[in-house]
N, C-alpha and C positions, 0 to 999 in steps of 0.2 A: 329685199329689193322692193321698192314701191311699185304699185300697180301701174302708175304712169310710165315708169321706165320699162316695165315688161311689155306694155302696149306699144311703146316706142320701138323696142327691139323687134316685136312681132311685125309691126307695120313695114319696117324696112328690111325684113328678112335676114336678120343677123345670123351668122353661122352658129351651129350647135356648139362648136369649140369655144367661141366667144361667150356664149350664154353660160356654159359650164364654169368658165373662169370667173365671170362677173358675179355669178350667183353665190360663190363661196366666200366666207370671211377670209380675209387675207392675213398672211403671217410675214414676219421679217425673215431674211435669209442671212444667217450668220454661221460661218465655219461649215457650210454644207448642210445645215439643218434649218428647218422651217419652224420658227419659234414665235410665241407671243411676247409682248413686252414684259419686262420683269415684274411690273406692278399690275399687269392685266388690263391696263387702260387702253381704250381704242378711240378712234375718231371716225365719224361718218364721212363717206365719199359720195358726192352729189353729181348728178348729170346736168350739164348746163343748158341743154336744149329744152328740157322739161322742168328742171328744178327738183326732180325727184331723187330720193336716196338710192344709191346703187348697192353699196356694201359697207363694210367697216375695215379698218386697217389698224395695226398696233401703233400706239403713241409711245415711241421708244424712250428709254431713260438713259441717263449717263452711264449706268451700270451695263445696259445693253451695248452701248458704244464701247465700253471697256472690253467686253467680250469680243466684239468685232475687231478691235485693234489688236487684241492678243492673238487672234487667229491670223490676221494679216501679217503680224510680226513673225509668228512662227514660220510661215511660208517664206517670208523674205529673208529671215536670219538663218537660213540653212535648210529650209524645207524642200519638198519635191519640186516646187516651182522654180526656186533659185538654182537647182541643179540641172534643170532642163537645158539642152543645147538650143542655140538660136533657131535652127530649123524645126525643132520640136515645138517651140512656142509658135512659130509661123503656121505649122499645120493645125494647131488648136484654134488659132484665130480664124483661119480659113474655114474650119469646120463650123465654128460659131457663126460666121457670116452666111454659110450655106443654110444653117438652120433658121436664121432670121429671114432669109429669102423664102424658104419653104413655108414659113408661117406668116408671110408678109400680109396676107389679107386679114388674118385674125388680128395681128398687131395693129393694123390700120383701123379696124373696127374698135378695138379697145381704146386707141388713142382718140378716135372721134367721139366715143361715148364719154370718156373720162374728161377730156379737155374741151370738147364741143367743136373741134375743128372739122373742116371738110374731110370726109373719108377718102375722097378721090385725091386730094392734095396730100393727105396723110400717107396714102399708099405710094404715090408717085414721087413725093419729096422727102417726107420724114423717114419712111421705112427704106426706100431706095437709098437715101442719103446715109442711113445707118449701115446698110450693107456695104456701100461703097467705102465708107470710112474704115470699117474693119478690114476690108480687102486691101485698101491702100496701106494701112499700118502693118498688116500681116507680112508685107514684103520687107519690112525694115529690120527685124531682129538680127538677120545675118549680115547686115550692112552697117552696124554700129560698132565702130572701132576707133582706136586712137591713131597715133602716128609715131614714127621713129625720127629722132632729131639728131643732127650732127652738131654737138656743142662747140663753142669757140673758146671756152676757158681752157687754161693749161691742164693737162692730164689726159687720161684715156678712159672714156666712159661709154657705156651703153645707156642712152637716154631715150625714153619713150613715154607716151601717155596712154592711159587706159580710160575708156568710157564705161562708167559703172552706173547701174540704176540708182535712183535717188533714195528709194525706200518705200514707206507706206504713204499712199496718197489718199487724201480725203477729197471727194468730189461732191460739191454742193450744186444741185441741178435746179434750174428754174421750171416754172409750170407751163411755159408757152410752147416749148419743143422738148417734151420730157425725154423721149427715147433718143432722138437725134443728138441733143446736147450731151446727154449721158455718154453716147458713143464717142463724141468728140473727145471727151476727157478720158474715158476708160480704154479705148482702143490704143491710143498712143502710150498710155501708162503701162499696159500689158506688153506692148511691143518692146518697150524699154526694159522690161523685167521687173517692174514695180508690182506691188499688190495694192488693192483699192478697197476703200469703204465708200459707198455711194449713199448720199442722203437726198432722195428725191423730194420734190416739192410736196407739201401736204395736200395741196389741191389735186395733184396729178401724179399719184404713185403707181398706178395700176400697170402701165406698160413696162415699167422698170421691174416690177415683181414678176411679170410674165417672162421677161427677158432672163431673169435669174434662173427660171426653170430651164431655159435653153442653155445657159452656162453649165448647169449640171449635165444636161444631155450631151453637150460637146465634150465632156471629159476634163474640163479645167479643174485642177485640184481644189479640194475644199479649202476655204480660207483665203483663196486668191482674190475672189470677188465677194463682197459682203454688202447687203442692202439693209440700212437702218432707216425705218420710216418714223415720222413724227414731226414735231414742231421745230422750226428753225431756231427759235429762241432757246431751245434746249439742246438739240443735237448739233445744229450748226455752230452754235456758240461754243459748245464743248469741244468740237473738232478743232476750232481755231487755237485752242490752248493745250490740247492733249499732248503729253510728252511722248507718246508712242507714235505720233503722226509726224512725218517729215515734210509734207507739202500739203497745202490747201489750194484747190482750184475751185473758184466760185464764179457762177454766172447769175446775175440778178440785178437788183436796183443799186444805184450809186450809194444812197445812204447806208444800206445794209452792207454793201461791199466795203465801205470805209471802216465800218465796225469790225468786219471780218479781217481786213488787212491790218488794222491796228493791233488786234489781238494776236494774229499770227506772227507778225513781225516782232511783237513783244516777247514771244517765245522762240525767236530766231528760226521760224519756219520759212521755207520757200513758198512763194505766193504767186498765183496767177489770178487776176481779176478781170472779168469781162462784164462790164457794167452798162449803164443806161446810155441812151442816145437821143439826139434831136437832129437827125441827119438832114443837111441841106441838099436841095436839088436846084441846079442852075439850068434853065431852059434858054438857050441863046436864040437870036433872031434867025439863024440859018437852020434851025432844027426842023426835022420832018414832024410837023405838029401832030398828025393823027397817030403816028408811031410813038412819039414821045408821050402823048396823053395816055395811051394804052399802058406803056411801061410805068409811067408815074402812078397811075391808078393801081397797078399791080404792086408797085413798090410801097404803097402806104396801106392798101386795104387787104392785102393778102394776110391770112390768119386773123382777119378782123382787126388788123392794126396792132395786134399783140406780138410785135416783133421789135427787137432791140435796135436794129439798124434801119427801121422803116424810114422812108423818105418823107418826113412829115412837114418840112418847111420848103416850099417851092417858090423860087425867085425867078420871074419871067421877064425877059427883056421887053421893054415897054412897047416896042413896035408890034409885037405879036401877042401881047398879054391877053387882050380880049378874045382873040381867035383861039388861043390855046385854052383859055378857061372854058370856052364853049365846047371844044373837043373833049376836055376833061369831064365836064358834066355829062356829055353825051355818053361817054364810056361808062361812067359811074352808074348811070341809070340802067345799064344792062346787067349789072352784077346782082345775082340772085341772093336774096336773104332767105335762109332756110336752116332747118336743123342739120347738124353735122353729118348725119347718116344719109341725107339726101345726096344722091350722086351728082346733082347739079348745083349743090350749095357752093357759093363763093363767100358770102358773108355769113358766118356762123355766129353763135352767141358769144358774149363775153364769158370768161371762164367761171365767173361767180356773180352773185347779186351785188357783192361789195364792189367788184371791179366795174360793173355796170353803173353803179351809183357814182363812182369816181369819174368815169368818162362823161356821164350826164352832167356832173358838176362843172367840168371843164367847158362843155358846150354852152352851158348857161353863163359861165364867166365870159366866154367869147362874145356872147350877145350883149352882156352888160357893159363890156369894155368898148363896144362900138364896131366890132368886126362885122363885115357884110356876109350874112349867111346866104350862100348861093345854091346849096343843095343839102338835103337831109336835115339832121339835127334832132330827130325824134327818137325817144325811147319807146319801143313797141310794146303794146299791151299784150296780155296773155301769158302763158307759161314760157319759161326760158328767159335768158338775159340778153335780149336783142336790142341793138342800137343801129339806126340807119348810118350808112357811110355819109360823112359830113364834110363839106368844103366851105371854108371861110375865105373871103377875098379882102384885099386892101388892109391887111393886118399890120399893126405897128410893132416895132421891135420890143417895146416894153410890155406888151400884153402877155398874160400868163400862158395863153394857148401857144404863144411863140417861144416863150422862155423855158417852159417845163415839159418834161416827158409825160405824155398822156397815156400811152399804151392802149390805144383804142383806135377806131376807124375815123380819125379826125385829121384833116389836112388844112394847113394855113398857107395862103399865097399872098405875094406882094410883087409889084413891078420893080424893075431896076433899069437904069440908063446905061451906065458904063460897067466894064468888067471889074474895075477897081471897086466900085460900089458893090457889085455882086460878091466879090471876095470878102469884103468887109462884113456884109450881112451874113454870109455863110459861116464865117469864123467867129461871129459875135455870139458865142455860146460857151458855157463851161464844158460841153461835151465834145467828143472828137472820135466817134466810132466810125462813121462812114459819110460819104458824100457822093453825089452823082452829077454828071454833066450831060446835057443833050445838045449835040451840035454835030455838023458834018464838016467843020473846019478844023482839021487836025492840028494846025499851027496854034489856034486859040486853045484847043483842048490840052495840048502838051504844055502850053504856057500856064494854064490854070492848075494842072495837077499838083505841082510842087507847092503851090500857094495855099492849098486847102489843108487845114489841120485835121486830118482824118486818117484812121488806120487803113481804110479801104476806100478807093475811089472807083466808082462804076461809070462807064461811059456808054450812053445810049442803052442802058439797062439798069436794073437795080437788084441787089442781093444775089449776084451771081456767085455761088459758093461751090467750091470743089475741095475734096480732101487734100489735094496737093498744094493748095494756096493757104497762107496763114490768115487768121481772123482774130482781130483784137483792136483796141482803140487807143487813142491818145487822151490826154487831159483827164477829166472826170469820167471818161469812159473806160478807165482802167489801164492795166499794163500786163505784159506777157501776151503769149499767143496760143490759141488753139489751132489745130490743123497744120498741115505742111511739115517739112523737116524742121522748121523753126520750133515747133512745139516740143520736139524731142530734146532740144537744148535745155528746156525748162524741167526735164524729167530725168536728167543724168548729171552725174558729177564727173569732172575730169581729174584724174589722179596722175601726178608726175612721178616717174620712177627713174632713179639714178643708180646705176650699177658701176662701181669702180672696177676697171679691168687692169690686169697686170701690165 
């Protein structure tokens, strides 16, 4: 660990448990064992607020993946896990949720150090969301069943359906919400009776590896959950075509998701893809402007804009455009830019130097293309990968900052006159992950909701997520759902049974 990181941990009083975990070289978790990669190669893990090195982790190989798949298959094809009764699976999931909650402060610190996000938000949103997700899906194992049917064809039959777990699931997890997104995929799969191999993002593997220790402590049988770290181009690509894997669930960028989907479908795997977004926000002339401005700022600058459904395109009815923009800038000026471990941090660093450079490039492109910069726009000097929250006004539909996903704290705004124009602008994108409406006129709101091409529509708020509600997009934002009972449909097979009776 670099001295800059040690000093950072000292300054913010990080717990001894977190220090011990971060100080050790990490290993993968396969079949209940902690192992190095087969070829001994590792990669360095860096802290975004200082830029210093934290530790190293194994760069897994396809042979390591083979071992993880073999372990998961043994458990699924007749191992202890497959023989557990539904309520026994439920008790294990509740035990795991309890352990996550008990170690919540430590997990939040790990997430803040590894990804750079606000430690306060990590505790209240990421970790609490992880606990809630496991508890929600823990209630499902005893409620997954088929139905008895009264056939109409001639003859005497007992006809019924069975709901059976799909098999071995490969979960490819993004870097922006490492633990919480992993929980979205893993909790439902375990509730359904599947076994899982998790491939965390190379940039942010640490909280998932700490989670694996809790999996062991909870008593979940070896081989049910496996963690293979390493490069997406190696492990993720191999998951997409591996003959021992039955389903791939991927969250990440649209270009990579398309590659994963093509490869998985080519080997007839089940696929769920939760991909990129460029979510529109409509602010109508009857909206409560101060409340809307606060919610819009939260919807785009939370997690430093590194959120797939962030509301990054804001269309404001012309009569209130200037007043709303004033309120939005006023709110944005109050958002504290600070290292992730600062309890008052709102805008933390970009996850990496590369991501900072990408976002800075988009800001420069916005300037070149003639957008009006009304707030922010600077890359901050000094250690860490910080960029000011940035607002552009009077943006044109053809601008890159309007068309492309930036994945940083950059908001583009434009006025509109009619609701038809607003709907056209909102839907004028290849993405369809989410949308938001700010209005107190329920008739207009309900008229707009079915016209917006988005998997989630938020009204007078943004990114309201709950384990009971499905999450997933339309168009280039992917297909399939995480969360809610809908997710379980993508993790189970329906078997039809016909028994001829005398």
